[in-house]
C-alpha positions as CSV (number, residue, x, y, z in Angstrom):
1,X,-0.2,-0.2,-0.3
2,X,1.3,3.4,-0.9
3,X,1.8,5.5,2.3
4,X,1.4,9.4,2.5
5,X,3.3,11.6,4.5
6,X,1.2,13.1,7.2
7,X,1.1,17.0,8.2
8,X,-1.9,17.2,9.6
9,X,-0.7,18.1,12.9
10,X,2.9,19.0,13.7
11,X,4.8,17.8,17.2
12,X,4.1,20.0,20.5
13,X,7.8,18.8,21.1
14,X,10.5,17.6,19.3
15,X,13.3,15.8,21.1
16,X,16.7,16.5,18.8
17,X,20.5,16.0,19.2
18,X,23.1,18.1,17.0
19,X,25.8,15.9,17.2
20,X,23.7,12.5,16.3
21,X,22.4,15.0,12.9
22,X,26.3,15.2,11.6
23,X,27.7,12.2,9.7
24,X,30.3,10.1,11.6
25,X,32.4,10.8,8.0
26,X,31.7,14.8,7.5
27,X,35.1,16.3,7.3
28,X,33.6,19.0,10.0
29,X,34.6,15.9,12.7
30,X,38.4,15.4,11.5
31,X,39.1,19.0,11.4
32,X,37.2,19.5,15.1
33,X,39.3,16.9,16.5
34,X,42.6,18.6,15.6
35,X,41.6,22.2,16.4
36,X,41.7,23.5,20.2
37,X,40.9,26.9,20.5
38,X,40.3,26.7,24.2
39,X,43.3,29.1,24.6
40,X,41.6,32.2,22.8
41,X,39.4,33.7,25.3
42,X,42.7,34.0,28.0
43,X,44.6,35.1,25.1
44,X,42.6,38.1,23.8
45,X,41.2,39.2,27.5
46,X,43.2,42.0,27.2
47,X,41.4,43.6,24.6
48,X,37.8,43.2,26.1
49,X,36.6,45.6,28.8
50,X,35.5,43.7,32.0
51,X,32.2,45.7,32.1
52,X,29.3,46.2,29.5
53,X,27.5,44.3,27.3
54,X,28.9,41.0,26.3
55,X,30.6,40.6,23.0
56,X,30.2,37.8,20.5
57,X,32.4,34.8,21.7
58,X,36.0,35.2,19.7
59,X,36.0,31.4,19.4
60,X,32.8,31.4,17.3
61,X,33.8,34.2,15.2
62,X,37.0,32.4,14.6
63,X,35.6,29.0,13.7
64,X,33.0,30.7,11.6
65,X,36.0,32.2,9.7
66,X,38.2,29.3,9.2
67,X,34.9,27.4,8.0
68,X,34.7,29.9,5.4
69,X,38.2,29.4,4.5
70,X,38.1,25.5,4.9
71,X,35.2,25.1,2.5
72,X,35.9,27.8,0.0
73,X,33.1,30.4,1.1
74,X,34.5,33.6,0.1
75,X,31.8,36.1,1.3
76,X,30.9,36.7,5.0
77,X,27.3,37.2,4.0
78,X,27.0,33.8,2.2
79,X,28.7,32.5,5.2
80,X,26.3,33.4,7.8
81,X,23.4,31.9,5.7
82,X,25.3,28.8,5.3
83,X,25.9,28.4,9.1
84,X,22.4,29.4,9.2
85,X,21.1,26.8,7.3
86,X,23.9,23.7,7.7
87,X,23.6,21.7,10.8
88,X,27.6,20.4,10.5
89,X,28.5,23.9,10.4
90,X,26.6,24.7,13.6
91,X,28.1,21.4,15.1
92,X,31.3,22.4,14.3
93,X,31.0,26.3,15.8
94,X,29.5,24.7,19.0
95,X,26.0,26.9,17.8
96,X,23.1,25.0,19.0
97,X,19.8,24.2,16.6
98,X,18.0,27.7,18.2
99,X,21.0,30.0,18.7
100,X,21.5,33.0,16.7
101,X,24.4,33.5,13.9
102,X,26.4,36.6,14.2
103,X,25.6,39.4,11.9
104,X,28.4,39.6,9.1
105,X,29.4,43.2,10.2
106,X,31.1,41.6,13.4
107,X,33.9,39.8,11.4
108,X,34.9,43.3,10.1
109,X,35.4,45.2,13.4
110,X,36.7,41.7,15.1
111,X,39.2,41.2,12.6
112,X,40.4,45.0,12.0
113,X,40.4,45.7,15.6
114,X,41.0,43.1,18.8
115,X,42.3,40.2,16.6
116,X,44.6,42.8,14.5
117,X,45.8,44.0,18.2
118,X,46.6,40.6,19.4
119,X,47.6,39.1,15.9
120,X,45.4,35.9,16.9
121,X,45.6,34.3,13.7
122,X,49.4,34.1,13.5
123,X,48.9,32.6,17.1
124,X,46.5,29.8,15.8
125,X,48.6,29.4,12.3
126,X,51.5,28.6,14.7
127,X,49.4,26.5,16.7
128,X,48.4,24.2,14.2
129,X,52.0,24.4,12.9
130,X,53.0,23.1,16.6
131,X,50.4,20.4,16.3
132,X,51.2,18.6,13.1
133,X,55.3,18.8,14.5
134,X,53.3,16.4,17.6
135,X,51.9,14.3,15.3
136,X,55.0,13.4,13.3
137,X,54.1,15.1,10.0
138,X,57.2,17.2,9.8
139,X,60.6,16.0,9.2
140,X,62.6,19.0,9.2
141,X,65.2,18.2,7.3
142,X,64.1,19.7,3.8
143,X,62.1,23.3,3.1
144,X,60.7,24.0,-0.4
145,X,60.1,28.2,-0.7
146,X,58.1,29.8,-3.5
147,X,55.5,32.6,-4.1
148,X,52.5,32.5,-6.2
149,X,50.4,35.9,-7.4
150,X,47.1,36.4,-5.8
151,X,45.0,38.9,-7.8
152,X,43.8,42.1,-5.9
153,X,40.9,43.9,-5.2
154,X,41.8,46.8,-7.5
155,X,41.5,47.0,-11.4
156,X,43.2,49.1,-13.9
157,X,39.7,51.3,-14.6
158,X,40.5,53.0,-11.5
159,X,44.2,53.4,-11.1
160,X,46.6,56.3,-11.6
161,X,49.8,56.3,-13.7
162,X,52.7,55.7,-11.5
163,X,54.6,59.0,-12.2
164,X,51.6,61.0,-11.1
165,X,51.3,59.1,-7.9
166,X,52.0,61.5,-5.4
167,X,52.6,59.8,-1.5
168,X,52.9,63.4,0.3
169,X,49.3,63.9,-0.9
170,X,47.8,61.5,1.4
171,X,46.3,62.8,4.4
172,X,46.7,59.6,6.9
173,X,43.8,61.1,8.8
174,X,41.3,60.5,6.2
175,X,42.6,57.4,4.2
176,X,40.8,54.5,4.3
177,X,42.6,51.1,6.1
178,X,44.5,50.1,3.1
179,X,45.9,53.5,2.2
180,X,47.0,53.7,5.9
181,X,48.4,50.3,6.2
182,X,50.4,51.4,2.8
183,X,51.8,54.3,4.2
184,X,52.6,52.2,7.6
185,X,55.0,49.9,5.2
186,X,56.9,52.5,2.8
187,X,60.1,51.9,4.6
188,X,59.2,47.9,5.1
189,X,61.4,45.6,3.0
190,X,59.1,43.7,1.8
191,X,56.9,46.4,0.9
192,X,57.8,50.1,-0.4
193,X,61.5,49.3,0.3
194,X,61.5,46.3,-1.7
195,X,62.3,48.4,-4.9
196,X,62.8,52.2,-5.8
197,X,61.3,51.7,-9.4
198,X,58.2,53.6,-10.1
199,X,55.3,51.2,-10.9
200,X,53.6,51.7,-14.0
201,X,50.3,52.0,-12.5
202,X,48.8,52.5,-8.6
203,X,45.5,51.8,-7.4
204,X,44.1,54.4,-5.1
205,X,42.1,51.7,-3.2
206,X,45.1,49.5,-2.7
207,X,48.4,51.1,-3.5
208,X,50.4,48.6,-2.0
209,X,49.6,46.2,-4.8
210,X,51.9,45.5,-7.3
211,X,51.0,46.3,-11.0
212,X,52.9,43.0,-12.8
213,X,52.6,41.4,-16.1
214,X,54.5,38.2,-14.4
215,X,52.5,36.1,-15.7
216,X,52.9,36.8,-19.5
217,X,49.5,37.3,-20.2
218,X,47.3,40.5,-19.4
219,X,48.8,42.4,-16.5
220,X,46.8,42.7,-13.2
221,X,47.3,44.0,-9.7
222,X,48.6,41.7,-7.1
223,X,50.4,40.4,-4.1
224,X,52.8,37.4,-3.6
225,X,51.9,34.7,-1.5
226,X,54.7,33.1,0.3
227,X,55.4,29.5,1.3
228,X,57.7,27.6,3.4
229,X,56.9,24.3,3.5
230,X,58.4,21.0,5.0
231,X,58.4,18.5,2.0
232,X,57.8,15.3,4.2
233,X,54.7,16.1,4.0
234,X,53.7,19.2,2.8
235,X,52.8,21.2,6.4
236,X,53.2,24.9,5.6
237,X,55.7,25.7,8.1
238,X,55.5,29.5,7.2
239,X,53.6,31.9,5.1
240,X,54.1,35.7,4.4
241,X,52.6,38.5,2.1
242,X,54.7,40.6,0.3
243,X,54.8,42.8,-2.7
244,X,54.6,40.8,-5.9
245,X,58.6,41.5,-7.4
246,X,61.3,39.2,-6.8
247,X,63.3,41.0,-4.4
248,X,60.5,41.0,-1.7
249,X,59.9,37.2,-2.2
250,X,63.5,36.6,-1.7
251,X,63.3,38.6,1.4
252,X,60.3,36.7,2.5
253,X,62.3,32.8,2.1
254,X,65.2,34.6,4.6
255,X,62.6,36.2,7.1
256,X,60.2,32.8,7.1
257,X,63.5,30.5,7.7
258,X,64.5,32.8,10.3
259,X,61.2,32.8,12.2
260,X,60.6,29.1,11.6
261,X,63.6,28.5,13.5
262,X,63.0,31.0,15.9
263,X,59.4,29.8,16.4
264,X,59.8,25.9,16.6
265,X,63.4,25.4,16.9
266,X,63.9,23.7,13.5
267,X,66.1,24.8,10.8
268,X,66.6,22.6,7.7
269,X,69.6,21.0,6.1
270,X,68.5,22.1,2.8
271,X,66.0,24.4,1.0
272,X,64.8,24.4,-2.4
273,X,63.4,26.7,-4.8
274,X,63.6,28.3,-7.9
275,X,65.8,30.3,-9.7
276,X,64.1,33.3,-8.8
277,X,66.0,32.5,-5.2
278,X,69.4,32.0,-7.2
279,X,70.7,35.6,-6.8
280,X,74.6,35.3,-5.2
281,X,73.5,37.3,-1.7
282,X,70.7,34.8,-1.3
283,X,72.9,32.2,-1.8
284,X,75.7,33.5,0.6
285,X,72.8,33.9,3.2
286,X,72.0,30.3,3.0
287,X,75.5,28.9,2.3
288,X,77.8,31.4,4.8
289,X,75.2,32.6,7.6
290,X,72.6,29.8,7.7
291,X,74.5,26.6,6.9
292,X,72.0,25.4,4.6
293,X,72.6,23.7,1.3
294,X,70.5,24.9,-1.7
295,X,69.2,23.1,-3.7
296,X,68.7,26.4,-6.1
297,X,69.8,26.8,-9.8
298,X,72.4,30.0,-10.0
299,X,71.2,32.8,-11.9
300,X,73.9,32.7,-14.9
301,X,74.8,35.7,-17.1
302,X,78.1,35.0,-18.7
303,X,76.7,32.0,-20.7
304,X,77.7,31.6,-24.0
305,X,75.9,29.8,-27.1
306,X,78.0,31.0,-29.8
307,X,81.3,28.7,-29.3
308,X,83.1,31.7,-27.2
309,X,84.9,30.5,-24.2
310,X,82.6,30.9,-20.8
311,X,83.6,31.6,-17.5
312,X,83.8,28.0,-16.4
313,X,86.7,27.3,-19.1
314,X,89.0,29.7,-17.1
315,X,90.5,28.1,-13.9
316,X,90.1,30.0,-10.6
317,X,93.4,30.0,-8.5
318,X,92.2,30.9,-5.0
319,X,95.2,30.8,-3.4
320,X,96.8,33.8,-5.7
321,X,93.0,35.3,-6.8
322,X,93.4,34.9,-10.6
323,X,92.4,33.0,-13.5
324,X,94.2,31.0,-15.8
325,X,92.6,31.1,-19.8
326,X,92.6,28.0,-21.9
327,X,95.6,29.3,-23.3
328,X,97.5,29.7,-20.5
329,X,98.1,33.3,-19.5
330,X,96.6,34.8,-16.2
331,X,94.3,37.1,-15.4
332,X,94.6,39.4,-12.7
333,X,92.8,42.1,-11.0
334,X,93.4,45.2,-8.9
335,X,90.7,43.7,-6.2
336,X,88.2,46.2,-6.5
337,X,84.7,45.3,-5.7
338,X,82.5,47.3,-7.9
339,X,78.6,48.4,-7.2
340,X,77.8,45.3,-8.6
341,X,79.7,43.1,-6.5
342,X,81.8,41.8,-9.3
343,X,85.5,42.1,-9.2
344,X,87.3,42.2,-13.0
345,X,89.8,39.7,-14.1
346,X,91.6,41.6,-16.7
347,X,94.4,39.2,-19.2
348,X,97.3,41.2,-20.7
349,X,96.2,43.1,-23.9
350,X,100.0,41.9,-25.8
351,X,99.4,38.2,-24.8
352,X,95.5,38.3,-26.2
353,X,96.4,40.5,-29.2
354,X,99.0,37.7,-30.5
355,X,96.9,34.5,-29.2
356,X,95.7,32.3,-31.5
357,X,92.6,31.5,-29.9
358,X,91.4,35.3,-30.1
359,X,88.2,34.5,-32.2
360,X,87.0,32.1,-29.4
361,X,87.6,34.0,-26.5
362,X,87.4,37.7,-27.1
363,X,86.6,38.3,-31.4
364,X,85.3,42.2,-30.2
365,X,87.9,43.5,-27.8
366,X,91.7,43.6,-27.2
367,X,91.6,41.5,-24.2
368,X,89.5,39.4,-22.3
369,X,87.8,40.2,-19.1
370,X,85.9,38.3,-16.7
371,X,83.8,38.6,-13.6
372,X,83.8,36.7,-10.2
373,X,80.9,38.1,-7.6
374,X,82.2,38.7,-4.3
375,X,79.8,35.9,-3.4
376,X,81.2,33.6,-5.9
377,X,82.1,30.7,-3.1
378,X,78.4,29.8,-2.2
379,X,77.3,30.5,-6.0
380,X,80.0,27.4,-6.9
381,X,78.2,25.6,-3.9
382,X,75.0,25.6,-5.5
383,X,76.7,24.5,-8.7
384,X,78.3,21.5,-7.1
385,X,75.0,20.4,-5.5
386,X,73.3,21.1,-9.0
387,X,75.2,18.2,-10.2
388,X,74.4,15.4,-7.6
389,X,71.3,13.3,-7.4
390,X,70.3,14.8,-4.5
391,X,69.2,17.8,-6.3
392,X,67.7,15.7,-9.2
393,X,65.7,14.1,-6.4
394,X,64.9,18.0,-4.6
395,X,63.4,19.3,-7.7
396,X,60.7,16.4,-7.8
397,X,59.9,17.5,-3.8
398,X,59.5,21.1,-4.9
399,X,56.1,20.3,-7.0
400,X,54.9,19.6,-3.6
401,X,54.5,23.2,-2.7
402,X,53.5,24.3,-6.4
403,X,50.7,21.7,-5.6
404,X,49.6,23.4,-2.5
405,X,49.3,26.4,-5.0
406,X,47.3,24.9,-7.4
407,X,44.7,23.5,-3.9
408,X,44.6,27.1,-2.9
409,X,43.6,28.5,-6.0
410,X,41.3,25.8,-7.6
411,X,40.1,24.2,-4.2
412,X,39.6,27.0,-1.9
413,X,38.9,29.6,-4.4
414,X,41.6,31.8,-3.3
415,X,42.5,33.7,-6.7
416,X,41.3,37.1,-5.9
417,X,41.8,38.8,-2.1
418,X,38.5,40.4,-0.8
419,X,40.6,42.6,1.8
420,X,42.9,45.0,1.1
421,X,46.1,46.4,2.1
422,X,49.2,44.5,3.3
423,X,47.4,43.7,6.7
424,X,44.3,42.5,4.6
425,X,46.4,40.1,2.3
426,X,48.4,38.9,5.4
427,X,45.3,37.9,7.2
428,X,43.7,35.9,3.9
429,X,46.6,34.1,3.5
430,X,47.4,33.1,7.0
431,X,43.7,31.9,7.1
432,X,44.3,30.0,3.7
433,X,47.5,28.5,5.1
434,X,45.6,27.5,8.3
435,X,43.1,25.9,6.5
436,X,45.3,23.9,4.1
437,X,47.2,22.4,7.5
438,X,43.8,21.6,9.5
439,X,42.8,19.8,6.5
440,X,46.1,17.8,6.1
441,X,46.9,17.2,9.8
442,X,42.9,15.9,10.2
443,X,43.1,13.4,7.0
444,X,46.9,12.4,8.1
445,X,45.6,12.0,11.5
446,X,42.4,10.5,11.3
447,X,44.0,7.8,8.2
448,X,47.5,7.6,9.5
449,X,50.0,9.1,7.5
450,X,51.5,7.4,4.4
451,X,54.9,6.1,4.2
452,X,57.6,8.8,3.7
453,X,58.9,8.6,-0.4
454,X,61.7,7.2,-0.8
455,X,63.1,10.1,-2.8
456,X,62.6,12.3,0.1
457,X,64.7,9.7,2.2
458,X,67.6,9.9,-0.7
459,X,67.9,13.8,0.2
460,X,67.9,13.8,3.3
């Protein structure tokens, strides 16, 4: 017999258990099991008044913001609607079936005032990383570093040519928050002081955003999201927002390595990165100061493809500080370090004019001149490492950081920022890194970490 749903009379009393309504295999259960925010209220107590109307629980706001990044809900209005109707999200936030959802405007005030003053999201990130370390998901032997461009909330239509942008004309008292953040970071090495080159365009709504065409297609305003990851299981050890230029990204890599060592007491044996990090000063910092092996391609500007002798064809004598050419002549130097941090070595002009190898050595000049960087020792270390089997394997594991950026943009949908200014970019990148680490920690804790790849063990 065909049944019919009885809608004649509603029940007067309901017995409802929210915990039973959330499926046992729902992702929020795994994430909730590894996320501890019990310390938040005590940490933020100094930023709240002891009297007055009670505020919204800061732990609730943090959990809701994390939900937005964990499940790619990019709008805070949409986030409030989702928590309103989604029982699993209510359970994760600690809300009952009848509890009211905070208004979306509460997030803005908490984010820009108490949470920012208390640097709370940085502390959440560090505690999640500490949980990953405690779970054995951080090897600590090898790190990978890279940066990815994320579009800023700005466009060319409202931009100003860089030559017409006047910083002194900005009144901080009436400027928007993003502009005040920009003014506060003008002398920061990761922002205003990263380069003295005048940008082609500046967005008045978000002047810290960099106009860039680095992706070899239509230029756009962007920030750089910098990740430092442990290659064992791809845990993000640190995250930093910078201008979308190479100098700032390289500086961020050094900041993250030092901060990871200071915070967790972990310094890697080696670091893998792409050619953007292969400048001599960065290699010298890794090799000479931090004693870290750089699995990084060296930026070379002396390569020849027309049969002319390269610098590698000249033998360097460290004791006498001179080079010997293929014909046996010595190239000497005065020892002067020029503005480009190069030392120049010059062969005798009469010897070069009479040399039968001159067409293959210096066909357009009277004598051969080669240069040596003041940090050539570190560059040579990187070149020697590039010939090893470990270097080849490190190029493979470096893809883990690229996979994280792909996950960030495709799955978490963070391909364009909602917040403006350096502080807004840092907040979004930090929350996204927390979300990625939580997902990885929850998955590997619940199911057990897979065995580390043999290639990683060989590199380490």
